[in-house]
N, C-alpha and C positions, 0 to 999 in steps of 0.2 A: 878471757880465754874461752874458746868454744868447748862445749862438752866433749866433742870428738877428739880434742887435742889433749885431754887429760890422760895421763899415764897411770893406770890403775894396776900395773903389773907388779908381781912380787918375786919372779924367779931368782933374781940375783941374790936376794936376801933370805927368803923364807921357804922356798921349795924344799921339802924333805927335812926341814930343820926341826919340825915338831912332829909328835907322834901320839897316837892313842895307845895307852899302856894298860888300861883296865876297862872292862865292861861288866855290867851286872844288872840283873832284873829280879823282880819278884815272880811268882807264878802268874800266869795270865788266866784270869777267871772272872766270874760274876759272883756278887754277893760276898765281898771281901770281909765285911763287918769290921773293918779296920780304918783308922784315919789315914788321910794322905801323909801325914807326918810320920806315922809308923811305917807306911809303905816306903817312903823315901829313905828312912834309915836302913831298912832291909836291903834295898837296891844298892845304896851307896856302900854299905858294908861288904856286899858281894863283889862290887867293883874294886874296892880296896884290897880284898883278899885275892881277887883275880890278878891284880898287878903285883902282889907280893909286898905291898906297902903297909904302913900302920896309919891310924887316924892322924897322928902327929905329922905325917908327911904331906897332908893336904892343907894348903893355906889359902886356897881360892875356891869359891863356889858360885855357880850360876844356875838359875832355874827359870822355867817359864810356865805360864798357866793362863787360863782364861777366868780368873777369879774362882778357881776351883782346886787350889792346892795350898801348900804351906811354904812360908818364907825360909830362905837359906839359913838365917840366923837361928831359928828355932831348931832346925835339923842339925846344924853344926853343933849347937849346944848339947843336943842329945847324944851326939857321937864323940864329944870331948874334943872338938876341933876349934882352934882359935884362928879366925880368918884375917888375912892381910888385905883381902879384896873380896867383895861379894856383890851380886846384883841379881835382882829378880825382875823379869821382864814380862810384859803382857804379850802373849803370842801363842800360836799353835803350830801348824804344820811346817812352816819354813824356819822354825826356831833352832832346831838341833844344829844344822850346819852353820847358821849365823852365830850361835853362841860358841861353837868351836873356833870360829874365826876371831871372836872377841877374846876367847881364852888365849889364843896365840898372841893377840895384841897386848893384853895386860902382862903376860909373861915377858914378852919382848921389851916392854917398857920398864921391867924390873919391879912391878907392883906385887907379884907373887911368883911362885915357882911351879906349883902343881895344882891343877884346877879340876874339881869334880862338877860335872854338869848333870842335873837330874830333872826328870819330869815325873811327878806323882799325881795320879788321878783316879778317882772312882767314877769312871766314865760310863758305868752302867747303873750303879746303885745310887749315885748322887746327881751330879750335874751331867746330863746327857746332851751331847753336842747336836744330836739330831733334831733339837727343837722341842722336845718333850721334857717332862719332869720339872725340876725346879726352874729351869731356864724359861720355860713357857709362861710362867707366872710372873716374870719380872716386868716392871713397868716399861712402856715404850719411851725411849729417850733418844736425843741426838739423831744420828743418821738413820736410826730405825724408823723414824717418822716417814722417811722415803721408802725404805726397804719393805717394811711390813705392810705398807699400803698396797704393794704389788704381790703380796703373798710370799715374800722372800724371808722366811724365818730360818729354815734349816739350810745346811750347806748345799744339799742337793737342789733345793729350790733356787739358791743364789747362783749356782753354777750352771743350771739347766739351759739358760739362754746361749752360753758358750758352746755347750755340747750340741744343742739343736742347730746352731749356726754352722758348726763344723760338718754336720750331716748334710745340711743344705748346700754348703760350699763345695764339698768334696765327695759326696755320695757315701760317706761312712755309714755302716750298717750296724744295727744291734747284734747281729750274728758275729761280726768281726770283733766287736768289743767283748762279747761273751768269752772269747778265747783267753782273755786276760784272767778272768775268774777261773777258767778251766786249768790254766797253767799254774796259777798260785795254789789252787786246791791240790793239784798233783804234788807240788812241792811240800805243802803242809802235811800231806799224808805220810811223809817220812820224818816229820818233826814231832818228837814226843811232847814239846811244850805248846804246840798249836791248840787254840781253842776249838777251831773247826778242822777236823782231820779227814773228813769224807771227801773223796774225789767227786766232782760234778761234771756234767756234760754241757755242751752248748744248749741243748734242748732244755736241760734243767734251769738254766739261767733265763731263757726266753719264756719258759712256762711259769716262772715265779711271778708273783703279783707285781703289778706296776705301782711304784711308789711316787715317782714324779717324772713325767715323761722327759727324756727317754730311759730313765733308770728303773730297772726291775729290782726286786728285793736282793737278788744275788749279785747285782752290780754294785751293791753298797757294802761298806766295811762292817765288821763286827764291832760291838760296843763292849768294852771290858774294864775291869778294875785292875790296876797295876802301877808299878813304878819301875823306872829304868835309869841307868847312870852310865856315863862315859867319862873317863879320866884322861886328861891331856897334860903333857909336859914336853920338855925338849927331847929331841932324838938322842942327844948326848946322855941325858939321865936315863933314858929308856933302855940303854944298853945294859944297865945293871939290874933291870927288873925281871920279874918272873916269866913274862910272856914274850914271844917273838914280836918285836915292835912293828906296828903298822904305821907307816909314814904318811903324812898329809902333804900331797903334792900341790893342791890348789883348793881354794875355798871361795865361794860367793855367798854373801849374806844379805838376804832380803832385797834383792834387786827387783825393781818394779817397772811396769809399763808406764808410758806417759799418762798423766792425769789419773792416777789410781783412785782418786775420789769420785771420778765420773767415768768409770771403765766402760759402761754401756753406751756412752756418748762419744767414745774415742776408739774407733776401730783399728784393725779388724778384731772383733771380739772372739774369733775362732783361733787367734794367736795368743799365746800365754807368755808369762814373764821369761821363760827359758830362752825365748828368741833373743832377748837382750843379755841374759846372764851367760850365755854360751861364749859371748865375746870377751868375757873375763875368765871364765872357767878354763877353756882349752888353751889359750896362750899362756896363762900362768902355769898350767900343768905341764906344758910342753908335749902333750899328746892330744889326739883327737878321738872322736867316737870310735873309729875303727880299731884303736888299740885297747879299748875297754873290753874286758872279758866277762863282766857281770854288772848288772845295774840294780839299784834299789830305787825304783821310781814310785813316788808317793801314791798309794792306791786307796785314797778315801773312797774312790769309785773306780770302776774299770776305766772310765773315760779319762780321769786325771792321769793315770799311769801312761796311757797312750799319748795324750797331748804333750806331755813332757818329753817322752822319748822322741817324738817328732820334732819339737821346737829346739831341743838341744842338738839335733842334727844326726840322730841315729838312722833317720830316713828322710826323704824329701818331704816338704810341706804338702800335706794332703794325702800322704801315703801311709799314715800311721795305722789305719785300719788293716791294710795289707801287711804291715810289719808285724803287728801283734798276733795276727792270725796265721802267720807263715810257719810257726814252730820255732822261730829264732829265740823266743823268750822262755822256752822250756828248758829244764835241766836236760843236758845232752845236746841242746841247740847251740848255735854259735855264741849267743850272749843271753844267758838266762837272767830273768828279772825276778826280784823278790823271792830269793831262793828258800826262805823260811816260811813262805806263805803270806807275808806282808800283812797289811791292815785288813785285807779281805778275808784272811783265814787264820793267821797266827794270833794277832791281837791288835787293838787300836791304842797306840802310844804317842800319837801326834809326831811321828816321824823317827823316834829314837830307835825302834827295834830294827829298822833297815840299816842304820849305821852300825848297830851292834852285830847284826848278821854279816855285813860285809867285812867287819873287823875279824870275826871268827873265820870267815871263808879265807881271808888272807893269811891267817895263822895256820890254815889247813887243818882246822880242829873243830868242825861243827859237831854238835852232840846229837848224832842221828842213831839209827838202830843197828849200825855196823858193830861187829864184834870188837871187844877191847883186847889188845894184845898183851904179851908179858911185860911190856914197858909201860903199861897203863894207858896207852893211847889208842884211839880208834883206828882200826884197820879198814880204811875206806875201800869199798868194793866198786864204787861208781856204777852200781846197779840202781837205776832210778825207778824201778818198779815199786809198787805200793809197799810201805813198811820197811824200806831198805835204806838206801844212802841218799844224802843230799849235798855232799861235798863236791864242789866243782874241781875237776882235775887240773893240776898245775896252774892254779890261778895266781896271778901276780899283780893285777891292777883292776880297780873297780870304780864305779861312779855312783854317788848318791844324788838324787834329784828331789829336793824338798819343796812341797807345795803348801801355800797358805790359801790361795785362791787363784783365779786366772791371772790376776794382775801382779802378784808377788810370789817370788820363789827364791830358794837358796840351793846351793849345790856344792859338791866336794868330790875330789878325786883322791883315792887312797891307794897306797902301794905297799906290797910286801918288801921289807927291808932285806 
């Protein structure tokens, strides 16, 4: 059977059948002086409390890491949880949405009932993804024999050929991409949890030092120490929990381009995995890009956020630079992106904080600087000036776009119930 004949759709069975019922995180900081094991228990405890559950209600656990974290069994033991199912996978930026899909699958199969998904990392004080620290001293093995020979050690170095080719093919400019950082910094200035809260300008980005062409320092994400957690269960069980359920309409997990092992020999390299993932995401969700009211597009770099928005169909191919510089991705714009500040400004969590953010947006309950009313809830003003509000008005549906690299991506559509 040809690949194009394969039916990967899920609407009849799974659309809105599962929900995110709890989210939690540690503080976002540098110099945690704590183990990833301790950070994980902190974040999972917060998510359990957020959902109104007890540790005994969790019977499944998933995690992901790049040899820089702690296994689920150790964390579960610390929390007093006995697991009916667990799995720890190797992975980074495309893992959150993929593991949410796996959680749905194992619950659907009857293997467990409620799954906690966590990522714990000391991404500044221990294993730094940028190619420095402990990672830079590791011996060269496997595919690194090819990569390192061309100077491809850090993520920025690995992705730069795709970025440069997009600029060559479509005339995309550094000025256009700088607007991604500007928007995310504006959002972070209203977020008490954000590591970088200062607003920046296009000129600030372009005048920051060049790290790896075409990336300036301010085109690159922050490195932080933190843990994050998302809890998934059925929509039916979610009705009895503390928070307003956020339903999962559609999920795509680690969809790849052809020949991902030889990405730079199989073009066009200015196209990323979202080009293929969108053909699963939107039909399964029953909506398209125009219905989405906010996006969480993985922003390890300004360029990664733009490339995904383009290839998932929020604009035509080659028009991503115009899209992100038009104002549409700003709070108050038609479709704000990374409303908490994302990886560029809030924290680097390998994709989890954008899912947590969209969950809270859909609850209409982000923790900004707005006053708290007599009912204990934020009275959102929708004033997006500095130090004020970051809640999107009347938001009902969002999309998360997860990036591992140009050749692999995951995505998810969430809906307020």
